[in-house]
C-alpha positions in Angstrom: 20.3 -176.5 29.8 20.4 -174.2 26.8 22.6 -174.8 23.8 25.5 -172.4 23.2 24.9 -170.2 20.1 27.4 -170.3 17.3 28.5 -167.4 15.1 27.6 -169.3 11.9 24.0 -170.1 13.0 22.5 -167.0 11.4 19.9 -166.8 8.7 22.1 -164.4 6.8 25.0 -166.8 6.7 22.8 -169.5 5.3 21.2 -167.1 2.8 24.6 -165.9 1.6 26.0 -169.4 1.3 22.9 -170.6 -0.5 23.1 -167.7 -3.0 26.8 -167.9 -3.7 27.3 -171.7 -4.0 25.4 -172.3 -7.3 27.3 -169.6 -9.2 30.6 -170.8 -7.8 29.7 -174.3 -9.0 28.7 -173.0 -12.4 32.1 -171.2 -12.8 34.0 -174.3 -11.6 32.1 -176.4 -14.3 33.2 -173.8 -16.9 36.8 -173.9 -15.7 37.0 -177.7 -15.7 36.0 -177.8 -19.4 38.8 -178.5 -21.9 37.8 -175.6 -24.1 39.4 -172.2 -24.8 36.0 -170.6 -25.1 35.5 -167.3 -23.3 33.0 -167.2 -20.5 30.7 -164.8 -22.4 30.7 -167.1 -25.4 30.0 -170.0 -23.0 27.0 -168.2 -21.6 25.7 -167.1 -25.0 26.0 -170.6 -26.4 24.1 -172.1 -23.5 21.5 -169.4 -23.8 21.0 -170.2 -27.5 20.5 -173.9 -27.0 18.2 -173.1 -24.0 20.5 -174.9 -21.6 21.5 -172.0 -19.3 18.5 -172.2 -17.1 18.6 -176.0 -16.9 22.3 -176.1 -15.9 21.8 -173.2 -13.4 19.0 -175.2 -11.8 21.2 -178.2 -11.5 23.8 -176.1 -9.7 21.3 -175.3 -7.0 21.2 -178.9 -6.0 24.5 -178.3 -4.2 22.5 -176.3 -1.7 21.0 -179.6 -0.5 24.4 -180.6 0.8 24.9 -177.3 2.6 21.4 -177.5 4.0 21.9 -181.0 5.4 25.3 -179.9 6.7 23.8 -177.1 8.7 21.1 -179.3 10.0 23.7 -181.9 11.1 25.5 -179.2 13.0 22.2 -178.1 14.4 22.4 -174.7 12.8 18.7 -174.4 12.2 18.8 -170.6 11.4 21.5 -171.1 8.8 19.7 -174.0 7.3 16.6 -171.8 7.1 18.7 -169.2 5.1 19.8 -171.9 2.6 16.2 -173.0 2.2 15.3 -169.3 1.5 18.0 -169.0 -1.1 16.9 -172.2 -2.8 13.3 -171.0 -2.9 14.5 -167.7 -4.3 16.3 -169.5 -7.1 13.2 -171.6 -7.7 11.1 -168.5 -8.0 13.5 -167.0 -10.5 13.4 -170.2 -12.6 9.6 -170.2 -12.5 9.4 -166.5 -13.6 12.0 -167.2 -16.3 10.0 -170.1 -17.7 6.9 -168.1 -17.7 8.4 -165.5 -20.0 
């Protein structure tokens, strides 16, 4: 007996969620802060102390929860998309550290 396909079990859905979740978490962390600093000042300050890449990398950890959620729902194609997005972020971090 074949399993019924679900609309969310697509690689594109996983890729999109894996690419969008880390920036959303980064923005939420910015908004939760008790500071009246503008977003551009926040980014520049983090860039100057070499923390922007590190914090961005930590935001990618949220993809792990989405990945496991898709696997739990047996959405293997969507989980593959999240994994692809995570590898893409890892590649960007690797290139950024090289230069």
